[in-house]
N, C-alpha and C positions, 0 to 999 in steps of 0.2 A: 270622639277622635276619629274612628272609623267611618263614620258618616261624612265628617268634613274632608277627609282624605279621597273619598270616592267623589264627592263634589268637585272637589280641586282637580282630580283627575280626569272628570268629565269636561271641565272647562278648558283644560289643556289639549284633551282631544279635540275638541270644537275649533280650538283655537290653531290646532295643528292642520286640520282640515283646512281652513282658509288660508293658511301659508302654502300648503301644498297646491290648493286651487290656483293661487296667484301665481307660483312659480311655473306651475304647467301652462296657463295662460301666457305668461312672458316669455317661455321657451317657444311658443307656438306649436305646442304639442297637439296631436289631432284630438279632435273633441272625445272620442272613446277612451283615450287615455285619462281623461278627467274622472272616468269612473273609478279611478283609483282613491279618489276622496271618500268612497263608501267605507273603507277600513278604519280611519279616524272617527269618523261620524258615528260609526256603528259602535265602537269602542266607548266613544263619548255617550252615547246612549244607554249602552249596556251599564257603565258605571253611574250614570244619572239614575237607572232603575234600581240599581243596588242600594243607594242611598235612600231613593224614594220608598223602597219596601222594606228597609232595614233588613236586608239579606246578603250576605258574602257568599257568592258562588264559589270563591277559592275556598273557603271552610267548609261547604257543602261537599265539593268535589273530594276534599281530604277527609271527609267523615267527622268533622269537628262541629262545635257549636261554640258560641261566644255571646253571653249576655252580660257583659261588663265594658267598661270602658277601657280601651287597650286591650293588651293579653292576658290579663289577670283571670278572665273568666273561660279561658279555653278548657272545652272538655270534650272528650272523644263522644261521638253518637254511637251508641251500641246497639240501638233498636233498628234492627234490618228495615222495618216499615218506615220509620222516621227518616233513615238514610234514603230509601226510596222516594219518599215524597220530597225531600230536598234536591235529589237529582231531576225531578219531574219540573220542580221549581225553576231549577237552573235552566232547563229545556225550554219552558216558557218565556223566562227572561230573556234568553238568546233569540227565540222567535220574533218577541215583541220588540227587543232593540233593533233586529234586522228589518221588520216592518216600519219602524218608525225613521229607519235610515234611508230608504228607498226613495221616499219623495225628494227631500232635499238632495239626493245623489242625481236623480232623474233631471231635476231643474239645474244643478250646476253644468251637467253634461250637455244639455240643451239650450244653454245661453248662447247666444248668437255672437261669439267673440272667441 
């Protein structure tokens, strides 16, 4: 359930980026404004990475873990070392999703229309 939800959110985010790009082009917005597509693309990659890595950044930040389908398996993370490792994983995921987002964003900004 959690994985499906994250995959679905990534698809919605990528679709939002396409719609935002189309609206900006239709409005005749300056090319630099197209850089706004970075945010939905970044969100899409972040959610996709969570699904792929089977890791929830929200649970990690909240100091929770869940190894069941749904919310039945929620448990607090009491070990500070484990929580720190989770926070490092969130930082890596944030970095990785941003890096994945840069190329499509630059490509959309540079398109000649």
